[in-house]
Phi, psi and omega in degrees: 000131180266148178268140173279178186301317182291323178293321178295318178298315179299319178297318179296321178297318179296318179296318179299315179297321183288332186256348181263147175220084186285349177233171192298340181252096186294350182257019176222157182242150173287167179297324177296317180294323178297317178296319178295320177299313179298314180298314182295317178300314180298318180295315181296317180295321178295316178296319181294318180300314180297315182289328180300312182288332173294318178295318179300316179299316180297315181294323177297318179297319177299330182271007174105000179282165173298165176278121180241150175282146183302319180298321178298315181296322178298315178298318179296320179297319178298320177298318179299316180296319179296315179299317179298316180296319178296320179296316179295321179294318179296320179295319179295319178296318179296320179294320178294320178296317179295320180295320178294316180296329181272008179085021181271042182299324179294319178295317179297317179298320178295319178295318178296321179295319179297320178294319178296319178298320179295319179297319178296321177297321177297319180296321179296318178297317179297318178298319179294322180294328180288333182292000000 
């Protein structure tokens, strides 16, 4: 896969950032460098995301599928992921219902406690991120 000019520039910027150390502490970045790192990372990821779905479309066509636009395949993939998540949630709900019906209240209580603990951990992470 060849890089276009903007992808090549972004790669060069990342390499430059990774190999240069303009101030005495090579393991820290100035605020300007941090902003540049964030901007460059976002640009590279956006370019990679776009090219990734283009490659997927090309490879599908090589394997005998119709020719699809990358944006269409991305939308279809999101639908697949939503359906998969809904199916997994329904299965988990059915299992919890079955466990309760079978007298598995202790198991259900343990699962609910684990979920509450996970939620509390998420809140702690969010609180730390706000600090």
